[in-house]
Backbone bond lengths (Angstrom), bond angles and torsions (degrees), N, CA, C in turn:
res aa  C-N    CA-C-N  psi(-1)  N-CA   C-N-CA  omega(-1)  CA-C   N-CA-C  phi
1 M - - - 1.484 - - 1.458 107.81 -
2 G 1.351 123.90 104.84 1.445 121.44 179.03 1.484 121.88 -70.11
3 R 1.099 123.24 137.16 1.620 121.43 175.46 1.370 113.34 -109.23
4 S 1.400 121.05 -35.81 1.459 118.53 -166.99 1.627 107.08 -67.09
5 T 1.262 110.72 146.18 1.495 119.83 169.26 1.437 110.02 -73.68
6 A 1.328 119.76 -24.84 1.471 128.09 -179.88 1.479 110.35 -81.06
7 S 1.388 115.88 63.31 1.490 121.53 175.89 1.528 110.76 -111.08
8 A 1.385 112.57 173.79 1.382 114.22 -175.86 1.515 114.28 -72.92
9 A 1.269 118.99 135.12 1.492 121.77 -175.77 1.547 110.48 -64.76
10 A 1.282 115.48 143.52 1.580 118.21 177.79 1.510 107.88 -85.21
11 P 1.224 115.55 159.02 1.572 117.89 177.45 1.496 107.02 -59.76
12 G 1.317 116.00 145.80 1.463 116.29 178.42 1.510 114.83 91.84
13 V 1.415 118.73 -11.44 1.437 121.28 -175.37 1.554 105.86 -77.21
14 P 1.285 120.76 130.13 1.415 121.69 178.01 1.539 115.18 -45.36
15 R 1.256 116.71 149.79 1.539 118.17 179.86 1.532 117.33 -58.79
16 G 1.392 116.33 -39.79 1.341 119.93 172.62 1.648 118.33 -55.74
17 A 1.285 107.24 -42.28 1.404 115.26 176.92 1.604 113.10 -69.97
18 R 1.307 115.35 -34.34 1.472 115.54 176.24 1.528 111.74 -76.51
19 T 1.299 119.85 -28.23 1.499 119.81 166.48 1.537 112.69 -65.03
20 Q 1.307 116.83 -41.01 1.381 115.63 179.34 1.525 114.01 -68.03
21 E 1.262 118.03 -41.54 1.463 121.41 171.35 1.505 109.79 -60.43
22 K 1.293 128.00 -40.79 1.347 128.46 174.89 1.539 111.96 -56.58
23 I 1.282 113.92 -50.82 1.563 123.91 177.68 1.559 109.79 -50.42
24 E 1.297 114.86 -49.60 1.528 123.14 -179.45 1.495 109.45 -67.93
25 Q 1.344 123.39 -36.75 1.439 122.81 173.99 1.459 113.67 -56.34
26 V 1.327 107.07 -55.43 1.578 109.21 -168.44 1.510 105.33 -81.54
27 A 1.259 126.09 -19.99 1.504 124.30 170.05 1.428 111.26 -60.74
28 L 1.309 111.47 -52.93 1.611 118.27 -178.82 1.501 110.92 -55.71
29 A 1.340 113.91 -43.12 1.522 116.98 -179.36 1.488 108.07 -63.89
30 L 1.315 116.97 -47.22 1.572 119.38 179.82 1.444 109.55 -62.00
31 F 1.365 119.92 -44.67 1.528 118.71 -177.58 1.476 108.95 -65.97
32 A 1.266 121.81 -33.38 1.568 122.39 175.27 1.567 108.45 -66.93
33 E 1.229 120.52 -38.40 1.476 126.06 -170.23 1.486 110.72 -79.11
34 K 1.436 114.28 -50.92 1.459 120.24 -169.03 1.537 113.24 -115.50
35 G 1.303 117.95 -7.15 1.389 122.63 -176.24 1.531 113.87 88.19
36 V 1.279 122.75 157.56 1.406 124.96 -173.74 1.582 107.77 -68.45
37 D 1.233 118.73 -46.39 1.503 126.37 -171.70 1.532 106.46 -61.83
38 R 1.365 118.68 -40.40 1.527 120.99 -178.77 1.397 117.40 -87.60
39 S 1.327 119.01 -1.66 1.590 126.36 175.40 1.437 104.69 -94.03
40 T 1.387 118.31 122.50 1.527 124.32 171.20 1.446 115.34 -94.07
41 I 1.304 115.81 167.27 1.467 114.13 171.09 1.491 115.36 -63.64
42 G 1.280 112.25 -34.38 1.525 117.85 177.75 1.532 110.62 -65.21
43 D 1.485 119.50 -33.08 1.317 117.01 179.82 1.604 109.52 -70.32
44 I 1.271 113.12 -38.17 1.535 124.05 -173.95 1.690 103.06 -60.38
45 A 1.351 105.78 -53.13 1.616 112.66 -175.33 1.469 109.60 -56.76
46 R 1.346 118.94 -49.09 1.390 124.84 -172.96 1.622 109.31 -62.44
47 A 1.328 116.72 -43.34 1.418 125.90 177.91 1.551 110.42 -60.71
48 A 1.259 113.17 -33.90 1.529 118.89 -173.62 1.602 106.96 -93.13
49 G 1.307 116.38 -5.23 1.520 116.96 179.12 1.514 111.80 68.47
50 I 1.336 117.44 38.11 1.490 118.40 177.67 1.519 104.56 -138.25
51 A 1.402 107.23 163.39 1.600 113.26 171.54 1.410 111.53 -70.50
52 E 1.390 113.74 154.34 1.475 120.24 169.44 1.525 111.88 -52.38
53 G 1.299 121.03 -46.44 1.377 125.27 171.05 1.480 122.49 -40.26
54 T 1.405 106.15 -46.31 1.493 117.70 178.03 1.540 110.32 -66.81
55 L 1.317 119.02 -41.44 1.399 121.77 179.78 1.568 107.98 -62.38
56 Y 1.339 116.48 -45.92 1.427 118.28 -178.90 1.511 115.99 -62.19
57 R 1.302 117.36 -21.18 1.478 122.60 171.05 1.492 115.29 -63.28
58 H 1.336 111.68 -28.76 1.490 118.14 -179.77 1.567 113.62 -96.06
59 Y 1.388 115.10 -31.93 1.379 120.73 -177.77 1.492 113.28 -137.68
60 L 1.305 121.52 123.70 1.437 120.16 -178.63 1.569 113.99 -60.36
61 S 1.139 117.50 -28.15 1.464 122.52 -176.30 1.568 113.50 -158.83
62 K 1.430 114.34 172.30 1.531 114.13 177.69 1.449 104.84 -67.83
63 E 1.270 122.46 -36.00 1.462 125.23 -176.24 1.514 112.27 -60.13
64 E 1.367 117.88 -38.06 1.496 122.07 176.07 1.499 111.92 -71.92
65 L 1.381 120.40 -29.65 1.401 122.22 172.81 1.380 110.94 -65.66
66 V 1.396 116.94 -48.73 1.463 120.45 178.98 1.472 114.84 -59.98
67 W 1.312 117.32 -39.47 1.412 120.84 175.69 1.559 114.25 -67.78
68 Q 1.266 115.84 -33.98 1.546 119.96 175.77 1.552 109.70 -64.09
69 L 1.336 110.94 -47.43 1.462 114.65 -177.32 1.568 114.14 -66.42
70 F 1.333 109.88 -36.25 1.538 117.46 -177.47 1.551 105.67 -73.07
71 S 1.263 118.49 -55.78 1.453 122.63 -168.85 1.551 113.77 -61.61
72 S 1.349 113.71 -45.79 1.484 119.12 -179.78 1.465 110.84 -66.31
73 N 1.323 118.61 -40.30 1.575 115.40 179.88 1.459 116.60 -84.55
74 Y 1.427 118.57 -23.07 1.392 122.06 174.96 1.467 107.91 -71.04
75 L 1.280 121.49 -42.76 1.464 121.13 178.88 1.573 112.67 -68.28
76 R 1.339 111.23 -34.73 1.507 112.07 176.83 1.384 113.18 -69.61
77 L 1.267 122.37 -36.95 1.532 122.50 161.74 1.457 115.61 -50.27
78 S 1.299 116.87 -46.69 1.455 119.62 176.77 1.478 116.71 -55.37
79 G 1.334 111.62 -40.58 1.473 118.83 -178.02 1.605 108.54 -70.61
80 E 1.431 116.17 -35.76 1.415 112.07 178.17 1.536 113.11 -69.81
81 L 1.336 113.51 -41.08 1.469 115.79 -179.87 1.515 110.12 -64.56
82 N 1.332 121.83 -35.44 1.424 121.23 174.42 1.501 115.19 -63.03
83 A 1.339 118.20 -42.50 1.414 123.82 176.63 1.461 111.86 -58.97
84 L 1.251 114.73 -43.90 1.574 121.08 -179.68 1.442 111.97 -63.85
85 Q 1.422 118.14 -52.03 1.416 115.92 177.91 1.534 115.50 -67.33
86 A 1.346 120.11 -29.59 1.469 117.47 179.76 1.562 110.78 -71.29
87 A 1.286 115.97 -17.98 1.465 117.79 179.82 1.579 115.07 -87.56
88 R 1.286 114.96 5.74 1.521 119.98 -179.97 1.560 113.83 -135.56
89 R 1.292 110.21 154.87 1.550 117.00 -171.99 1.489 107.14 -103.62
90 G 1.207 122.29 136.96 1.455 125.52 171.13 1.561 110.00 88.49
91 L 1.312 108.89 144.54 1.513 113.82 -170.52 1.561 108.77 -71.89
92 R 1.243 119.40 -28.50 1.536 117.04 179.44 1.541 108.33 -65.65
93 A 1.301 118.31 -43.02 1.453 120.33 176.38 1.383 116.86 -64.45
94 K 1.418 117.19 -37.58 1.416 125.15 -176.73 1.524 109.82 -67.25
95 L 1.424 113.55 -42.53 1.469 123.59 -176.15 1.578 100.77 -63.15
96 G 1.350 119.40 -50.69 1.403 125.16 -175.88 1.473 112.42 -54.38
97 A 1.309 120.68 -46.94 1.412 121.09 179.59 1.510 112.06 -69.21
98 M 1.285 120.35 -38.29 1.438 121.16 179.96 1.464 114.41 -71.00
99 V 1.288 118.63 -41.42 1.562 122.57 176.70 1.390 106.73 -66.52
100 G 1.379 123.74 -44.47 1.433 128.16 178.20 1.544 113.24 -52.38
101 Q 1.350 111.67 -47.31 1.433 119.24 -178.72 1.596 113.34 -65.77
102 F 1.345 113.81 -35.97 1.441 125.84 179.36 1.578 108.95 -63.85
103 C 1.370 113.71 -43.12 1.399 121.07 -173.92 1.476 105.66 -75.81
104 A 1.480 124.40 -35.94 1.327 122.13 174.18 1.508 117.59 -66.80
105 F 1.232 115.46 -23.99 1.423 126.28 179.04 1.538 110.55 -50.36
106 Y 1.297 112.41 -51.65 1.560 115.77 179.69 1.450 119.16 -59.10
107 E 1.343 110.43 -38.81 1.459 112.20 178.01 1.541 114.49 -75.78
108 E 1.328 118.26 -30.87 1.456 120.39 178.88 1.526 110.05 -79.08
109 D 1.268 121.25 -30.58 1.535 118.51 -171.31 1.568 106.05 -151.75
110 P 1.338 122.16 69.60 1.464 124.66 -170.44 1.538 107.51 -66.84
111 D 1.273 122.77 -36.88 1.475 118.68 177.42 1.494 111.85 -63.38
112 M 1.265 118.81 -44.12 1.486 118.03 -175.53 1.537 107.09 -71.92
113 F 1.374 118.17 -37.16 1.537 120.92 176.16 1.468 107.13 -59.08
114 R 1.346 123.92 -48.18 1.340 121.32 -175.83 1.588 111.71 -65.72
115 F 1.370 116.99 -39.88 1.435 123.62 179.72 1.485 111.26 -58.81
116 L 1.398 116.78 -50.12 1.481 115.95 -177.69 1.506 114.78 -70.09
117 L 1.291 113.73 -28.76 1.496 122.07 178.32 1.620 110.72 -67.73
118 L 1.312 113.95 -50.74 1.494 122.15 -176.81 1.384 118.84 -73.35
119 V 1.332 117.04 -27.79 1.487 121.10 -170.44 1.535 108.20 -105.21
120 Q 1.259 122.89 -7.40 1.432 127.22 -171.83 1.541 115.85 -56.96
121 H 1.326 116.47 -34.05 1.475 120.77 179.68 1.490 109.90 -70.05
122 G 1.239 119.65 -35.28 1.509 119.80 175.65 1.457 116.24 -82.66
123 Q 1.303 119.24 -2.37 1.535 119.25 -175.67 1.649 109.30 -120.19
124 L 1.220 115.47 -21.18 1.503 119.23 -173.12 1.459 112.92 -56.45
125 E 1.441 114.13 -36.52 1.402 117.45 -173.81 1.564 111.00 -66.72
126 R 1.375 117.73 -15.18 1.445 119.02 176.64 1.512 112.61 -86.62
127 V 1.339 118.14 -12.71 1.349 115.56 174.99 1.575 117.04 -69.14
128 T 1.244 113.68 136.84 1.506 119.27 -171.76 1.544 110.43 -98.41
129 E 1.307 117.13 165.31 1.434 125.58 -176.33 1.481 108.54 -62.72
130 D 1.279 124.06 -36.13 1.509 124.59 -175.75 1.573 113.15 -80.10
131 M 1.322 117.66 -4.78 1.416 120.63 176.46 1.509 111.66 -82.82
132 Q 1.261 119.55 135.60 1.490 126.61 173.68 1.437 107.00 -85.04
133 T 1.347 114.42 123.17 1.453 118.41 -176.65 1.532 108.65 -125.25
134 P 1.440 118.59 155.25 1.372 118.15 174.85 1.585 117.84 -47.02
135 V 1.370 114.12 -34.87 1.485 120.27 178.05 1.516 107.99 -63.34
136 K 1.258 114.24 -41.80 1.654 116.39 -176.41 1.519 106.25 -66.86
137 V 1.392 115.13 -44.84 1.490 116.04 -179.32 1.434 112.86 -55.89
138 L 1.234 116.15 -50.31 1.497 121.82 -177.42 1.575 110.06 -62.71
139 K 1.300 110.92 -43.60 1.593 111.45 178.74 1.504 115.44 -59.94
140 A 1.332 109.85 -40.81 1.525 117.52 -178.65 1.549 109.73 -68.40
141 V 1.365 122.08 -35.01 1.337 125.93 171.52 1.544 112.97 -60.04
142 I 1.220 113.31 -47.93 1.499 119.14 -178.73 1.415 111.75 -67.70
143 A 1.291 118.40 -42.46 1.513 121.42 177.42 1.514 108.64 -63.00
144 A 1.295 119.78 -40.95 1.602 119.87 177.82 1.440 109.07 -59.75
145 A 1.380 115.21 -45.04 1.499 120.92 -179.66 1.502 112.42 -57.44
146 M 1.283 117.98 -37.84 1.513 123.81 -178.44 1.455 104.57 -68.27
147 A 1.387 117.33 -50.95 1.493 122.37 -179.63 1.492 110.61 -53.03
148 D 1.349 118.48 -39.58 1.473 120.85 -174.00 1.619 108.86 -84.68
149 G 1.139 115.35 -2.25 1.487 117.57 -178.34 1.444 116.19 79.19
150 E 1.361 119.34 17.36 1.412 117.39 -179.36 1.502 115.69 -78.56
151 I 1.338 115.42 -28.52 1.455 124.23 172.54 1.531 112.28 -132.36
152 P 1.283 119.26 158.07 1.393 124.77 -170.70 1.650 108.34 -66.51
153 E 1.317 114.73 149.10 1.425 115.62 172.92 1.546 113.29 -57.10
154 Q 1.195 121.54 140.14 1.435 132.05 -176.22 1.521 113.64 -157.99
155 D 1.397 115.13 171.24 1.424 115.08 163.75 1.474 115.88 -66.12
156 P 1.221 121.85 119.50 1.518 121.71 -179.73 1.436 113.74 -62.05
157 E 1.413 117.76 -36.84 1.433 119.17 -179.88 1.479 111.54 -66.00
158 V 1.235 121.93 -43.88 1.501 128.68 173.50 1.389 112.56 -55.52
159 A 1.482 114.17 -49.26 1.360 118.08 -177.22 1.544 114.38 -61.92
160 T 1.363 111.22 -42.32 1.373 117.64 178.00 1.550 114.06 -62.37
161 A 1.294 114.58 -39.14 1.486 128.28 178.02 1.626 107.84 -58.17
162 M 1.325 114.66 -45.26 1.434 120.98 -177.83 1.575 110.11 -63.32
163 V 1.323 109.67 -52.54 1.438 108.21 -178.49 1.551 114.09 -62.97
164 L 1.323 118.23 -43.01 1.399 119.33 178.36 1.515 113.71 -61.21
165 G 1.293 117.66 -37.98 1.430 124.38 -179.90 1.545 111.15 -63.55
166 M 1.271 113.48 -40.20 1.498 118.36 -177.08 1.490 106.32 -66.42
167 V 1.317 120.47 -54.99 1.376 122.77 -177.27 1.566 113.27 -66.12
168 L 1.318 115.37 -42.82 1.512 116.45 -173.23 1.539 115.64 -74.51
169 Q 1.250 116.34 -24.31 1.525 123.33 174.43 1.538 110.49 -69.91
170 V 1.290 117.31 -35.82 1.390 118.04 175.42 1.392 111.99 -69.79
171 A 1.435 117.30 -35.80 1.496 125.59 179.64 1.537 108.40 -61.35
172 V 1.434 113.39 -44.17 1.474 121.75 -178.18 1.535 107.89 -58.97
173 F 1.356 119.24 -49.33 1.386 122.71 178.19 1.575 110.76 -60.05
174 K 1.207 117.68 -31.89 1.465 121.64 -179.64 1.586 109.93 -70.76
175 V 1.372 117.05 -36.68 1.419 124.74 -177.21 1.542 105.34 -69.63
176 Y 1.218 120.26 -35.60 1.509 124.18 -174.61 1.496 115.58 -99.86
177 G 1.277 109.64 11.34 1.570 121.02 173.04 1.513 112.42 75.29
178 R 1.289 121.69 11.26 1.421 117.75 177.41 1.585 110.57 -75.04
179 V 1.279 117.36 -29.37 1.458 126.85 170.08 1.483 106.81 -105.81
180 T 1.363 109.27 121.79 1.620 116.59 -173.38 1.576 108.65 -107.06
181 R 1.247 122.83 -21.65 1.463 126.80 176.33 1.498 109.63 -76.72
182 P 1.419 114.79 147.86 1.468 121.73 171.20 1.524 112.12 -46.26
183 L 1.299 119.23 132.47 1.507 119.59 177.72 1.458 109.82 -56.92
184 G 1.356 118.31 -34.62 1.439 117.21 175.65 1.422 117.51 -47.86
185 D 1.400 118.68 -29.92 1.481 118.34 -177.93 1.411 109.79 -71.61
186 F 1.356 121.49 -5.74 1.454 121.99 -179.83 1.477 111.27 -115.71
187 A 1.342 120.96 9.88 1.428 122.99 -169.88 1.535 106.79 -66.39
188 E 1.370 114.81 -44.74 1.463 113.62 -171.46 1.681 110.38 -75.77
189 R 1.335 115.84 -29.93 1.452 114.18 168.69 1.502 116.62 -63.84
190 L 1.380 114.18 -42.62 1.440 120.58 176.22 1.521 110.10 -57.96
191 T 1.220 116.61 -51.70 1.424 121.89 -176.81 1.515 112.38 -62.32
192 E 1.340 118.06 -33.50 1.547 118.14 174.40 1.456 108.03 -75.19
193 G 1.293 119.47 -42.32 1.542 119.94 176.89 1.543 114.15 -55.45
194 C 1.362 111.70 -43.34 1.568 121.48 171.29 1.460 115.82 -50.07
195 W 1.434 108.23 -51.70 1.480 123.12 -177.83 1.448 108.26 -60.88
196 Q 1.356 118.30 -51.01 1.489 121.14 -179.86 1.429 112.49 -62.76
197 A 1.274 116.46 -48.18 1.495 118.04 179.47 1.476 117.28 -53.24
198 L 1.431 114.57 -32.11 1.411 119.87 178.20 1.531 113.85 -82.41
199 G 1.397 116.56 -1.28 1.447 119.43 -175.82 1.496 116.94 90.85
200 G 1.330 116.68 -4.98 1.429 116.59 173.94 1.368 128.99 -49.13
201 G 1.400 114.80 -33.17 1.413 120.99 171.93 1.515 115.78 -59.73
202 A 1.336 116.66 -30.80 1.414 119.10 -170.51 1.576 110.57 -104.85
203 A 1.409 117.17 -23.59 1.413 120.23 -167.31 1.499 110.96 -140.18
204 G 1.365 118.68 47.23 1.391 112.23 176.63 1.593 108.02 -168.98
205 Q 1.268 112.77 -178.92 1.457 118.81 175.23 1.540 108.27 -106.34
206 E 1.429 115.09 148.75 1.408 111.67 -176.19 1.512 114.34 -89.67
207 G 1.372 117.71 11.08 1.393 125.64 168.91 1.439 111.86 13.54
């Protein structure tokens, strides 16, 4: 399941769209290799085989390119997670599906995974209230589970932060090589840890 907007253009796609996709492809590869701060517009243009002026016709700045890559793929991930949780009953099953998808993400698209994880703190301030995000999806799932009596009443923001912290910190260790096995190997343990942290082991059904 591809997530990156930086994918090969299909036949018949307008030339401008193909150029934009090429820019995003090479930018993502450079960001993964060198980091966003050390990758310049010139680096991206050279890697894409275009003039800097051509790149600026698609993006006003490197910051806008970063935002486009982040926002489109962050929101796409949100949609995937929401679809997965909606197809399942019970918090335990919903958590399992979402954690499993997140873990699979790294293996399917490691460059995009690293990019989203490492630039999020500089981009989240641009996320607006009307955007559905992975955080909102998870918070809604947790709130519904509390309303249904699956888990004890608790602060939904703290509960969401606990789950995200548990999963994301393992992902950070994976990015920096401290975790060497596929994240999927830990999906069940992470799901169980999240379930227990939310009080599911003591006050809910494992649906």
